Each structure stands twice: as structure tokens, then as C-alpha cells.
DODOLUM-739187 format. One record per residue (C-alpha): residue number from 1; residue in three letters; x, y, z. Coordinates in nm, 2 decimals. Example, Ala and Ser with C-alpha at 12.3 -4.5 7.8 and 13.67 -1.06 7.14 Angstrom:
+------+--------+--------+--------+--------+
| fifi | lumvex |     xx |     yy |     zz |
+------+--------+--------+--------+--------+
|    1 |    ala |   1.23 |  -0.45 |   0.78 |
|    2 |    ser |   1.37 |  -0.11 |   0.71 |
+------+--------+--------+--------+--------+
***
This chain:
+------+--------+--------+--------+--------+
| fifi | lumvex |     xx |     yy |     zz |
+------+--------+--------+--------+--------+
|    1 |    met |   0.01 |   0.00 |  -0.01 |
|    2 |    asn |   0.13 |   0.36 |  -0.09 |
|    3 |    met |   0.21 |   0.54 |   0.25 |
|    4 |    asn |   0.36 |   0.83 |   0.09 |
|    5 |    ile |   0.21 |   1.17 |   0.19 |
|    6 |    leu |   0.29 |   1.51 |   0.12 |
|    7 |    leu |   0.27 |   1.81 |   0.36 |
|    8 |    val |   0.27 |   2.16 |   0.23 |
|    9 |    asp |   0.27 |   2.48 |   0.46 |
|   10 |    asp |   0.48 |   2.79 |   0.46 |
|   11 |    asp |   0.58 |   2.76 |   0.80 |
|   12 |    pro |   0.88 |   2.53 |   0.84 |
|   13 |    asn |   0.82 |   2.48 |   1.21 |
|   14 |    ile |   0.49 |   2.34 |   1.15 |
|   15 |    leu |   0.62 |   2.10 |   0.88 |
|   16 |    ser |   0.89 |   1.99 |   1.11 |
|   17 |    gly |   0.67 |   1.91 |   1.39 |
|   18 |    phe |   0.42 |   1.72 |   1.17 |
|   19 |    lys |   0.71 |   1.52 |   1.03 |
|   20 |    arg |   0.84 |   1.41 |   1.36 |
|   21 |    thr |   0.49 |   1.30 |   1.47 |
|   22 |    leu |   0.41 |   1.11 |   1.14 |
|   23 |    lys |   0.73 |   0.98 |   1.02 |
|   24 |    lys |   0.70 |   0.65 |   1.22 |
|   25 |    gln |   0.39 |   0.56 |   1.05 |
|   26 |    phe |   0.40 |   0.72 |   0.71 |
|   27 |    lys |   0.67 |   0.82 |   0.45 |
|   28 |    val |   0.65 |   1.19 |   0.47 |
|   29 |    glu |   0.78 |   1.45 |   0.25 |
|   30 |    thr |   0.73 |   1.83 |   0.31 |
|   31 |    ala |   0.73 |   2.14 |   0.09 |
|   32 |    glu |   0.72 |   2.50 |   0.19 |
|   33 |    gly |   0.46 |   2.65 |  -0.03 |
|   34 |    gly |   0.26 |   2.54 |  -0.35 |
|   35 |    pro |   0.53 |   2.57 |  -0.61 |
|   36 |    glu |   0.76 |   2.36 |  -0.41 |
|   37 |    gly |   0.48 |   2.12 |  -0.35 |
|   38 |    leu |   0.40 |   2.07 |  -0.72 |
|   39 |    lys |   0.78 |   2.00 |  -0.80 |
|   40 |    leu |   0.78 |   1.72 |  -0.54 |
|   41 |    leu |   0.45 |   1.58 |  -0.67 |
|   42 |    asn |   0.61 |   1.56 |  -1.02 |
|   43 |    ser |   0.95 |   1.43 |  -0.91 |
|   44 |    asn |   0.88 |   1.21 |  -0.61 |
|   45 |    gly |   0.51 |   1.10 |  -0.66 |
|   46 |    pro |   0.31 |   0.93 |  -0.66 |
|   47 |    phe |   0.15 |   1.03 |  -0.33 |
|   48 |    ser |  -0.15 |   0.88 |  -0.16 |
|   49 |    val |  -0.24 |   1.18 |   0.03 |
|   50 |    val |  -0.15 |   1.55 |   0.00 |
|   51 |    ile |  -0.23 |   1.79 |   0.28 |
|   52 |    ser |  -0.19 |   2.16 |   0.24 |
|   53 |    asp |  -0.24 |   2.47 |   0.45 |
|   54 |    phe |  -0.47 |   2.74 |   0.33 |
|   55 |    ser |  -0.30 |   3.08 |   0.39 |
|   56 |    met |   0.02 |   3.08 |   0.20 |
|   57 |    pro |   0.19 |   3.36 |   0.00 |
|   58 |    gly |   0.19 |   3.35 |  -0.38 |
|   59 |    met |  -0.04 |   3.04 |  -0.41 |
|   60 |    asn |  -0.30 |   2.97 |  -0.14 |
|   61 |    gly |  -0.41 |   2.61 |  -0.05 |
|   62 |    ile |  -0.72 |   2.60 |  -0.28 |
|   63 |    glu |  -0.50 |   2.70 |  -0.58 |
|   64 |    phe |  -0.25 |   2.44 |  -0.50 |
|   65 |    leu |  -0.49 |   2.16 |  -0.45 |
|   66 |    ala |  -0.68 |   2.24 |  -0.77 |
|   67 |    gln |  -0.35 |   2.20 |  -0.94 |
|   68 |    val |  -0.28 |   1.87 |  -0.77 |
|   69 |    arg |  -0.63 |   1.76 |  -0.88 |
|   70 |    glu |  -0.52 |   1.83 |  -1.25 |
|   71 |    thr |  -0.17 |   1.66 |  -1.21 |
|   72 |    ala |  -0.26 |   1.36 |  -1.00 |
|   73 |    pro |  -0.64 |   1.32 |  -1.00 |
|   74 |    lys |  -0.64 |   1.00 |  -0.80 |
|   75 |    thr |  -0.43 |   1.16 |  -0.51 |
|   76 |    val |  -0.65 |   1.22 |  -0.21 |
|   77 |    arg |  -0.65 |   1.59 |  -0.12 |
|   78 |    met |  -0.68 |   1.75 |   0.24 |
|   79 |    met |  -0.69 |   2.10 |   0.37 |
|   80 |    leu |  -0.54 |   2.20 |   0.71 |
|   81 |    thr |  -0.60 |   2.55 |   0.80 |
|   82 |    gly |  -0.67 |   2.79 |   1.09 |
|   83 |    asn |  -0.92 |   2.97 |   0.88 |
|   84 |    ala |  -1.26 |   2.82 |   0.96 |
|   85 |    asp |  -1.45 |   3.04 |   0.73 |
|   86 |    leu |  -1.74 |   2.87 |   0.56 |
|   87 |    gly |  -1.67 |   3.03 |   0.23 |
|   88 |    val |  -1.31 |   2.89 |   0.22 |
|   89 |    ser |  -1.45 |   2.54 |   0.31 |
|   90 |    met |  -1.69 |   2.56 |   0.01 |
|   91 |    asp |  -1.43 |   2.69 |  -0.22 |
|   92 |    ala |  -1.17 |   2.42 |  -0.11 |
|   93 |    val |  -1.43 |   2.15 |  -0.18 |
|   94 |    asn |  -1.57 |   2.28 |  -0.51 |
|   95 |    glu |  -1.23 |   2.38 |  -0.67 |
|   96 |    gly |  -1.01 |   2.14 |  -0.51 |
|   97 |    asn |  -1.25 |   1.84 |  -0.46 |
|   98 |    ile |  -1.11 |   1.81 |  -0.11 |
|   99 |    phe |  -1.15 |   1.48 |   0.08 |
|  100 |    arg |  -1.11 |   1.64 |   0.43 |
|  101 |    phe |  -1.11 |   1.99 |   0.57 |
|  102 |    leu |  -0.94 |   2.02 |   0.90 |
|  103 |    thr |  -0.88 |   2.32 |   1.14 |
|  104 |    lys |  -0.59 |   2.41 |   1.33 |
|  105 |    pro |  -0.50 |   2.33 |   1.61 |
|  106 |    cys |  -0.53 |   1.96 |   1.49 |
|  107 |    thr |  -0.41 |   1.68 |   1.72 |
|  108 |    ser |  -0.18 |   1.42 |   1.61 |
|  109 |    glu |  -0.45 |   1.15 |   1.66 |
|  110 |    val |  -0.71 |   1.33 |   1.45 |
|  111 |    leu |  -0.45 |   1.39 |   1.17 |
|  112 |    thr |  -0.34 |   1.03 |   1.17 |
|  113 |    lys |  -0.70 |   0.92 |   1.18 |
|  114 |    asn |  -0.78 |   1.12 |   0.87 |
|  115 |    ile |  -0.46 |   1.03 |   0.68 |
|  116 |    leu |  -0.54 |   0.67 |   0.72 |
|  117 |    ala |  -0.89 |   0.73 |   0.59 |
|  118 |    gly |  -0.72 |   0.91 |   0.28 |
|  119 |    ile |  -0.49 |   0.63 |   0.22 |
|  120 |    glu |  -0.78 |   0.39 |   0.22 |
|  121 |    gln |  -0.97 |   0.62 |  -0.02 |
|  122 |    tyr |  -0.66 |   0.63 |  -0.25 |
|  123 |    arg |  -0.64 |   0.24 |  -0.24 |
|  124 |    leu |  -1.00 |   0.22 |  -0.35 |
|  125 |    leu |  -0.96 |   0.46 |  -0.62 |
|  126 |    met |  -0.64 |   0.28 |  -0.75 |
|  127 |    ala |  -0.83 |  -0.05 |  -0.73 |
|  128 |    glu |  -1.11 |   0.11 |  -0.94 |
|  129 |    lys |  -0.84 |   0.23 |  -1.18 |
|  130 |    asp |  -0.70 |  -0.13 |  -1.20 |
|  131 |    leu |  -1.04 |  -0.28 |  -1.25 |
|  132 |    leu |  -1.12 |  -0.05 |  -1.54 |
|  133 |    glu |  -0.80 |  -0.02 |  -1.72 |
|  134 |    asn |  -0.67 |  -0.36 |  -1.67 |
|  135 |    thr |  -0.93 |  -0.64 |  -1.56 |
|  136 |    leu |  -1.21 |  -0.49 |  -1.76 |
|  137 |    ser |  -1.00 |  -0.41 |  -2.07 |
|  138 |    gly |  -0.86 |  -0.78 |  -2.06 |
|  139 |    ser |  -1.23 |  -0.90 |  -2.04 |
|  140 |    val |  -1.33 |  -0.68 |  -2.34 |
|  141 |    lys |  -1.01 |  -0.81 |  -2.53 |
|  142 |    val |  -1.13 |  -1.16 |  -2.48 |
|  143 |    leu |  -1.48 |  -1.07 |  -2.61 |
|  144 |    thr |  -1.34 |  -0.89 |  -2.92 |
|  145 |    asp |  -1.12 |  -1.17 |  -3.00 |
|  146 |    ile |  -1.41 |  -1.41 |  -3.01 |
|  147 |    leu |  -1.62 |  -1.15 |  -3.21 |
|  148 |    ser |  -1.33 |  -1.12 |  -3.46 |
|  149 |    leu |  -1.37 |  -1.47 |  -3.56 |
|  150 |    thr |  -1.74 |  -1.41 |  -3.65 |
|  151 |    ser |  -1.69 |  -1.09 |  -3.86 |
|  152 |    pro |  -1.31 |  -1.05 |  -3.95 |
|  153 |    ile |  -1.34 |  -0.74 |  -4.16 |
|  154 |    ala |  -1.55 |  -0.55 |  -3.91 |
|  155 |    phe |  -1.32 |  -0.61 |  -3.63 |
|  156 |    gly |  -1.02 |  -0.56 |  -3.83 |
|  157 |    his |  -1.15 |  -0.22 |  -3.89 |
|  158 |    ala |  -1.21 |  -0.19 |  -3.51 |
|  159 |    ala |  -0.85 |  -0.28 |  -3.43 |
|  160 |    arg |  -0.72 |  -0.01 |  -3.66 |
|  161 |    val |  -0.97 |   0.23 |  -3.51 |
|  162 |    arg |  -0.86 |   0.16 |  -3.16 |
|  163 |    lys |  -0.51 |   0.27 |  -3.23 |
|  164 |    ile |  -0.63 |   0.59 |  -3.38 |
|  165 |    met |  -0.86 |   0.65 |  -3.08 |
|  166 |    ala |  -0.57 |   0.60 |  -2.84 |
|  167 |    gln |  -0.36 |   0.86 |  -3.03 |
|  168 |    leu |  -0.67 |   1.10 |  -3.04 |
|  169 |    ala |  -0.72 |   1.06 |  -2.67 |
|  170 |    glu |  -0.36 |   1.17 |  -2.59 |
|  171 |    leu |  -0.36 |   1.45 |  -2.82 |
|  172 |    leu |  -0.71 |   1.58 |  -2.70 |
|  173 |    gly |  -0.58 |   1.56 |  -2.34 |
|  174 |    val |  -0.85 |   1.30 |  -2.24 |
|  175 |    glu |  -0.80 |   1.18 |  -1.88 |
|  176 |    ser |  -0.98 |   0.84 |  -1.93 |
|  177 |    ala |  -0.81 |   0.75 |  -2.24 |
|  178 |    trp |  -0.91 |   0.37 |  -2.18 |
|  179 |    glu |  -1.26 |   0.48 |  -2.27 |
|  180 |    phe |  -1.15 |   0.59 |  -2.61 |
|  181 |    glu |  -0.97 |   0.27 |  -2.67 |
|  182 |    leu |  -1.25 |   0.04 |  -2.55 |
|  183 |    ala |  -1.50 |   0.25 |  -2.75 |
|  184 |    gly |  -1.28 |   0.17 |  -3.05 |
|  185 |    met |  -1.25 |  -0.19 |  -2.99 |
|  186 |    leu |  -1.62 |  -0.22 |  -2.94 |
|  187 |    ser |  -1.74 |   0.02 |  -3.18 |
|  188 |    leu |  -1.87 |  -0.25 |  -3.43 |
|  189 |    thr |  -2.01 |  -0.49 |  -3.18 |
|  190 |    gly |  -2.34 |  -0.44 |  -3.33 |
|  191 |    cys |  -2.23 |  -0.56 |  -3.67 |
|  192 |    val |  -2.28 |  -0.92 |  -3.51 |
|  193 |    ile |  -2.64 |  -0.90 |  -3.65 |
|  194 |    leu |  -2.54 |  -0.83 |  -4.00 |
|  195 |    pro |  -2.47 |  -1.08 |  -4.26 |
|  196 |    thr |  -2.09 |  -1.13 |  -4.33 |
|  197 |    asp |  -2.11 |  -1.03 |  -4.70 |
|  198 |    thr |  -2.31 |  -0.70 |  -4.61 |
|  199 |    val |  -2.03 |  -0.60 |  -4.38 |
|  200 |    glu |  -1.77 |  -0.69 |  -4.63 |
|  201 |    lys |  -1.95 |  -0.47 |  -4.89 |
|  202 |    ile |  -1.98 |  -0.16 |  -4.67 |
|  203 |    tyr |  -1.61 |  -0.18 |  -4.57 |
|  204 |    asp |  -1.48 |  -0.26 |  -4.90 |
|  205 |    arg |  -1.68 |   0.02 |  -5.04 |
|  206 |    his |  -1.87 |  -0.20 |  -5.28 |
|  207 |    leu |  -2.24 |  -0.11 |  -5.39 |
|  208 |    phe |  -2.51 |  -0.22 |  -5.14 |
|  209 |    asn |  -2.88 |  -0.19 |  -5.15 |
|  210 |    ala |  -3.13 |   0.01 |  -4.93 |
|  211 |    val |  -3.21 |  -0.27 |  -4.72 |
|  212 |    glu |  -2.84 |  -0.35 |  -4.65 |
|  213 |    glu |  -2.78 |   0.02 |  -4.57 |
|  214 |    lys |  -3.06 |   0.02 |  -4.34 |
|  215 |    met |  -2.93 |  -0.28 |  -4.15 |
|  216 |    phe |  -2.60 |  -0.11 |  -4.11 |
|  217 |    glu |  -2.73 |   0.20 |  -3.99 |
|  218 |    ser |  -2.88 |   0.02 |  -3.68 |
|  219 |    his |  -2.55 |  -0.14 |  -3.57 |
|  220 |    pro |  -2.47 |   0.17 |  -3.33 |
|  221 |    lys |  -2.78 |   0.12 |  -3.14 |
|  222 |    val |  -2.75 |  -0.26 |  -3.13 |
|  223 |    gly |  -2.38 |  -0.21 |  -3.00 |
|  224 |    his |  -2.50 |   0.04 |  -2.74 |
|  225 |    asp |  -2.77 |  -0.18 |  -2.62 |
|  226 |    leu |  -2.53 |  -0.47 |  -2.57 |
|  227 |    ile |  -2.26 |  -0.27 |  -2.41 |
|  228 |    glu |  -2.46 |  -0.08 |  -2.17 |
|  229 |    asn |  -2.55 |  -0.40 |  -1.99 |
|  230 |    ile |  -2.19 |  -0.42 |  -1.87 |
|  231 |    pro |  -2.14 |  -0.24 |  -1.55 |
|  232 |    arg |  -1.92 |   0.07 |  -1.56 |
|  233 |    leu |  -1.93 |   0.09 |  -1.94 |
|  234 |    glu |  -2.22 |   0.33 |  -1.97 |
|  235 |    ala |  -2.01 |   0.61 |  -2.11 |
|  236 |    ile |  -1.86 |   0.38 |  -2.36 |
|  237 |    ala |  -2.21 |   0.27 |  -2.46 |
|  238 |    asp |  -2.30 |   0.63 |  -2.53 |
|  239 |    ile |  -1.99 |   0.68 |  -2.75 |
|  240 |    ile |  -2.08 |   0.38 |  -2.95 |
|  241 |    leu |  -2.45 |   0.51 |  -2.99 |
|  242 |    tyr |  -2.35 |   0.84 |  -3.12 |
|  243 |    gln |  -2.05 |   0.74 |  -3.34 |
|  244 |    ala |  -2.23 |   0.81 |  -3.67 |
|  245 |    lys |  -2.36 |   1.15 |  -3.55 |
|  246 |    asp |  -2.23 |   1.44 |  -3.75 |
|  247 |    tyr |  -2.10 |   1.75 |  -3.55 |
|  248 |    asn |  -2.40 |   1.95 |  -3.70 |
|  249 |    gly |  -2.65 |   1.71 |  -3.54 |
|  250 |    glu |  -2.74 |   1.52 |  -3.86 |
|  251 |    gly |  -2.73 |   1.14 |  -3.87 |
|  252 |    thr |  -2.82 |   0.89 |  -3.61 |
|  253 |    pro |  -2.97 |   0.89 |  -3.36 |
|  254 |    asn |  -3.21 |   1.16 |  -3.46 |
|  255 |    asp |  -3.25 |   1.33 |  -3.12 |
|  256 |    gly |  -3.14 |   1.69 |  -3.17 |
|  257 |    val |  -2.78 |   1.64 |  -2.99 |
|  258 |    lys |  -2.51 |   1.83 |  -3.18 |
|  259 |    glu |  -2.17 |   1.99 |  -3.16 |
|  260 |    gln |  -2.04 |   1.97 |  -2.80 |
|  261 |    asn |  -2.33 |   1.80 |  -2.65 |
|  262 |    ile |  -2.22 |   1.49 |  -2.85 |
|  263 |    pro |  -1.98 |   1.28 |  -2.63 |
|  264 |    leu |  -1.61 |   1.38 |  -2.73 |
|  265 |    gly |  -1.54 |   1.01 |  -2.76 |
|  266 |    ala |  -1.83 |   0.98 |  -3.02 |
|  267 |    arg |  -1.69 |   1.26 |  -3.22 |
|  268 |    ala |  -1.36 |   1.11 |  -3.21 |
|  269 |    leu |  -1.49 |   0.78 |  -3.32 |
|  270 |    his |  -1.68 |   0.92 |  -3.61 |
|  271 |    ala |  -1.38 |   1.08 |  -3.75 |
|  272 |    ala |  -1.16 |   0.77 |  -3.69 |
|  273 |    asn |  -1.41 |   0.54 |  -3.86 |
|  274 |    asp |  -1.45 |   0.74 |  -4.17 |
|  275 |    tyr |  -1.08 |   0.80 |  -4.19 |
|  276 |    asp |  -1.02 |   0.43 |  -4.18 |
|  277 |    val |  -1.28 |   0.36 |  -4.44 |
|  278 |    met |  -1.13 |   0.59 |  -4.68 |
|  279 |    val |  -0.77 |   0.48 |  -4.64 |
|  280 |    arg |  -0.86 |   0.10 |  -4.65 |
|  281 |    gly |  -1.04 |   0.20 |  -4.99 |
|  282 |    gly |  -0.71 |   0.33 |  -5.12 |
|  283 |    thr |  -0.72 |   0.70 |  -5.04 |
|  284 |    ser |  -0.40 |   0.83 |  -4.90 |
|  285 |    gly |  -0.40 |   0.96 |  -4.54 |
|  286 |    lys |  -0.33 |   1.32 |  -4.66 |
|  287 |    asp |  -0.61 |   1.30 |  -4.91 |
|  288 |    ala |  -0.85 |   1.17 |  -4.67 |
|  289 |    ile |  -0.79 |   1.43 |  -4.42 |
|  290 |    arg |  -0.84 |   1.70 |  -4.70 |
|  291 |    lys |  -1.18 |   1.53 |  -4.81 |
|  292 |    met |  -1.30 |   1.53 |  -4.44 |
|  293 |    asn |  -1.20 |   1.89 |  -4.40 |
|  294 |    glu |  -1.42 |   1.98 |  -4.71 |
|  295 |    gln |  -1.73 |   1.83 |  -4.54 |
|  296 |    trp |  -1.81 |   2.13 |  -4.33 |
|  297 |    gly |  -2.02 |   2.04 |  -4.04 |
|  298 |    lys |  -1.97 |   1.69 |  -4.03 |
|  299 |    tyr |  -1.67 |   1.65 |  -3.80 |
|  300 |    asp |  -1.55 |   1.83 |  -3.48 |
|  301 |    pro |  -1.28 |   2.08 |  -3.60 |
|  302 |    glu |  -1.06 |   2.00 |  -3.29 |
|  303 |    val |  -1.08 |   1.64 |  -3.35 |
|  304 |    leu |  -1.00 |   1.67 |  -3.73 |
|  305 |    lys |  -0.71 |   1.89 |  -3.63 |
|  306 |    ala |  -0.56 |   1.63 |  -3.39 |
|  307 |    leu |  -0.62 |   1.35 |  -3.66 |
|  308 |    ala |  -0.43 |   1.55 |  -3.90 |
|  309 |    asn |  -0.14 |   1.58 |  -3.67 |
|  310 |    ile |  -0.13 |   1.21 |  -3.63 |
|  311 |    val |  -0.15 |   1.15 |  -4.00 |
|  312 |    lys |   0.15 |   1.38 |  -4.03 |
|  313 |    ser |   0.35 |   1.18 |  -3.82 |
|  314 |    glu |   0.25 |   0.84 |  -3.93 |
|  315 |    ala |   0.52 |   0.58 |  -3.97 |
|  316 |    lys |   0.65 |   0.45 |  -4.29 |
|  317 |    tyr |   0.60 |   0.07 |  -4.33 |
|  318 |    glu |   0.74 |  -0.19 |  -4.55 |
|  319 |    met |   0.58 |  -0.52 |  -4.63 |
|  320 |    lys |   0.76 |  -0.85 |  -4.54 |
|  321 |    ser |   0.64 |  -1.20 |  -4.60 |
|  322 |    met |   0.64 |  -1.45 |  -4.32 |
|  323 |    asn |   0.52 |  -1.79 |  -4.25 |
|  324 |    ile |   0.21 |  -1.83 |  -4.06 |
|  325 |    leu |   0.38 |  -2.06 |  -3.81 |
|  326 |    asp |   0.63 |  -1.77 |  -3.73 |
|  327 |    leu |   0.37 |  -1.52 |  -3.65 |
|  328 |    val |   0.39 |  -1.34 |  -3.30 |
|  329 |    thr |   0.14 |  -1.12 |  -3.13 |
|  330 |    asp |   0.10 |  -0.76 |  -3.22 |
|  331 |    met |   0.24 |  -0.82 |  -3.57 |
|  332 |    val |   0.03 |  -0.62 |  -3.82 |
|  333 |    leu |  -0.12 |  -0.80 |  -4.13 |
|  334 |    ala |  -0.05 |  -0.60 |  -4.46 |
|  335 |    glu |  -0.34 |  -0.77 |  -4.64 |
|  336 |    asp |  -0.66 |  -0.97 |  -4.61 |
|  337 |    val |  -0.61 |  -1.34 |  -4.53 |
|  338 |    arg |  -0.85 |  -1.56 |  -4.70 |
|  339 |    ser |  -0.89 |  -1.93 |  -4.71 |
|  340 |    asn |  -0.85 |  -2.13 |  -5.05 |
|  341 |    asp |  -1.22 |  -2.12 |  -5.10 |
|  342 |    gly |  -1.23 |  -1.73 |  -5.05 |
|  343 |    leu |  -1.36 |  -1.72 |  -4.68 |
|  344 |    leu |  -1.21 |  -1.40 |  -4.53 |
|  345 |    leu |  -1.02 |  -1.52 |  -4.21 |
|  346 |    val |  -0.84 |  -1.18 |  -4.10 |
|  347 |    ala |  -0.88 |  -0.84 |  -4.24 |
|  348 |    lys |  -0.58 |  -0.61 |  -4.35 |
|  349 |    gly |  -0.44 |  -0.40 |  -4.07 |
|  350 |    gln |  -0.54 |  -0.62 |  -3.78 |
|  351 |    ser |  -0.30 |  -0.70 |  -3.51 |
|  352 |    val |  -0.22 |  -1.07 |  -3.45 |
|  353 |    thr |  -0.36 |  -1.20 |  -3.12 |
|  354 |    asn |  -0.31 |  -1.54 |  -2.97 |
|  355 |    thr |  -0.64 |  -1.64 |  -3.07 |
|  356 |    leu |  -0.59 |  -1.52 |  -3.43 |
|  357 |    lys |  -0.26 |  -1.68 |  -3.45 |
|  358 |    glu |  -0.40 |  -2.03 |  -3.35 |
|  359 |    arg |  -0.69 |  -2.00 |  -3.59 |
|  360 |    leu |  -0.45 |  -1.93 |  -3.88 |
|  361 |    arg |  -0.22 |  -2.20 |  -3.78 |
|  362 |    asn |  -0.50 |  -2.44 |  -3.76 |
|  363 |    phe |  -0.61 |  -2.35 |  -4.13 |
|  364 |    ala |  -0.26 |  -2.37 |  -4.24 |
|  365 |    arg |  -0.21 |  -2.72 |  -4.09 |
|  366 |    ala |  -0.53 |  -2.84 |  -4.27 |
|  367 |    gly |  -0.38 |  -2.69 |  -4.61 |
|  368 |    glu |  -0.69 |  -2.46 |  -4.63 |
|  369 |    val |  -0.46 |  -2.13 |  -4.65 |
|  370 |    ser |  -0.13 |  -2.03 |  -4.79 |
|  371 |    asp |   0.16 |  -2.08 |  -4.55 |
|  372 |    leu |   0.29 |  -1.74 |  -4.62 |
|  373 |    val |   0.12 |  -1.40 |  -4.51 |
|  374 |    asn |   0.24 |  -1.04 |  -4.55 |
|  375 |    ile |   0.29 |  -0.83 |  -4.25 |
|  376 |    leu |   0.39 |  -0.47 |  -4.21 |
|  377 |    val |   0.71 |  -0.38 |  -4.05 |
|  378 |    pro |   0.78 |  -0.01 |  -3.94 |
|  379 |    glu |   1.07 |   0.16 |  -4.06 |
|  380 |    asp |   1.04 |   0.39 |  -3.76 |
|  381 |    thr |   0.88 |   0.22 |  -3.45 |
|  382 |    asn |   0.85 |   0.53 |  -3.27 |
|  383 |    ser |   0.59 |   0.71 |  -3.48 |
|  384 |    gly |   0.25 |   0.67 |  -3.63 |
|  385 |    phe |  -0.04 |   0.40 |  -3.69 |
|  386 |    val |  -0.09 |   0.16 |  -3.97 |
|  387 |    ala |  -0.30 |   0.34 |  -4.26 |
+------+--------+--------+--------+--------+
***
């Protein structure tokens, strides 16, 4: 358990006294003022608990803890002050999202009790983070591995979109980047209700009839209804629901929601989806961005700007032929892999997973697919995504 705590006060005597009292039970660091506290937060963190005085020159406790919230949102924040004014308390709670508001003088017993409560709160927050980012993500990966076997082209597209969504989350400064990635992975879950040939037609940009178009338009709602049944994925379900919604409010669902009221993840997913379809159809990344910019009102301008920056730095790839038996996870396929009778097994651009690797090996052992597949090898592994 993380027992690191940071005490911030402009009075060195108070800091020394607290450190003597608390150092036997906690790993205590001190800072004389907010600016020094922020430096320690970045250099010596993470801290489970940060406790700050209110009245400090230059940067008061509310301002300091508000910045702590931005820098380390999971760190539990407390304020210790001789100012018992109600207005200060309310500002501290509202702007710094304070866990405890303690007044001076504060006995060591009271301080220790509240620090222990803060450490427990931090433990719960980190456990939640681990559940969402690791356990849940792992479970969803199993789900998408299975679904990829039923509709390879749709989930090959989703695998490529997930990578774009991860980069968009970083450029857009999204705190819960895992939501963007999971939304990308699960964006086409609703396609399980569609005939395989219909999905192939749409993503290979072949002609399709009005009935097939209507079926495809229903997939965001179907995906939303499936995903919202999973606890804590409600926000991701909303992203999936609005993934086909234009920035100006046109498209599905037809509910009047537009512009900034559309979830940011959905605005990003809308652009990532359309970009991938164009690039898979043979359009260069640069031309795809140009065409998207020409469709005024269709995409969030800030999202398009971020996507354009990703395209500018995309890696250069070369194609390499490899035996199926030598494939390893995370390799990226350079072309569709089909069985000898034309069945699509894996879509171009999909990363190799253990499940996928075993499936291809089984087909190869049975003589139903060529032993050789083409993969993409980046010339510069530090940039870009597969286009």
C-alpha cells in the first residue's frame, strides 16, 4: 500500500513538527509552499495523500490543491488551516475536490486518523482504476477476439480504429483514455447481427442496397444496447451510440443532440471510422484528411486537427512475407487473409492476437490457406499508426 504523503505549509516549524509526529507510520515529505509542492509531486510522486495549509503567500491552498487535482487526480487531497470560514471550506471542496477539511490546531490523533482514511480512499481509487484499465480491458479483449472470428473485416476495422482512438485521446488531453480505446474496440459490436457479406460490402466500399444500408445504420444502437448492460461501461455505450452522428447534429440517432453535446469520444470515433474506411479504400492519409475537412459540419474541427497531426507523423512501413507458423502477437497484417475457397479469415490491418494466431495455424495445418502471409514492419517504430 502506498503510504507516501506530502505536507505543504509556508511555516517550516509546523512542517517539522508534523514530520516528527507522522514519520514512524508514514513516508512523509514536506514542501514550503505550493510551487515547491508541485515540483515534489512531479519528481517524487505518486503520493496517496496531499495535505495543504490554506493561507500561503503566492499560491493559497485552494489554488495548490486544484493543480494537484489536475496533475494527480487519484491523489487524495486535504486542507489543514486555521481559517474556519465557511466560504473557504466551500471553495476548497468545489475547486480542489477536497476529501477532508481540517482546522488548526489539529491533534496528531485526528491527523493520523484522517490520513489513514485518505490512504484507504486512495487504495479504493487505484483498485477502481486497475479494474477499469486492466481487468475490464482484458475481459473486453477476450470478447473482441471471439467476435473477430465472426466478422473479421468489421473487427479488423475496429482494431485499426482503436489505435487511432488511443492517439486522439492523448492529443485531446483525455483523462480516461481507456474509454476511447475500448470504444474503438467495441465500436462495431452491433455488426454481429449483420450478414458477413453485407459488412464486407460496406467496408470494401462495394455497392449495397437500401435494405443493407438500413441494417448497417442500426448497428450503433445495437452495440449500445449490448454494451450498456456491462457495469461501468455506460459512457462507452453512449460513445458507440453516437459514433455516426455528424457534428452539426445530422445522422443517427435523430435526437437533436449536436456539436459539444455529442460525447467527445463519439466525435473522435466518427472521424476515426470514416478515416479508416477511406484509407482502406485506397485513399492516402493526406487526401482523406483533405476530403474530411471539405465536409463542413460533419466532424468536430478540433478532432480533425488532432487526426491531421497524427497523419503527419505516421510511420513508414514496408511489407515482409512471413510463414504463418512464425507469427507473433502484435504483428500487423498487410493484407486480407482468405482461405483457399475465399472465406475471409483476417482483415488487413488487424494485429495478431493469440486467438488469431491459433486460428491461422489451424487453417495452415489443414492446407486451407497459404503458408505465407504479408505483414507490415515499421521503418520507424516510434511514430504513427498503420494506414
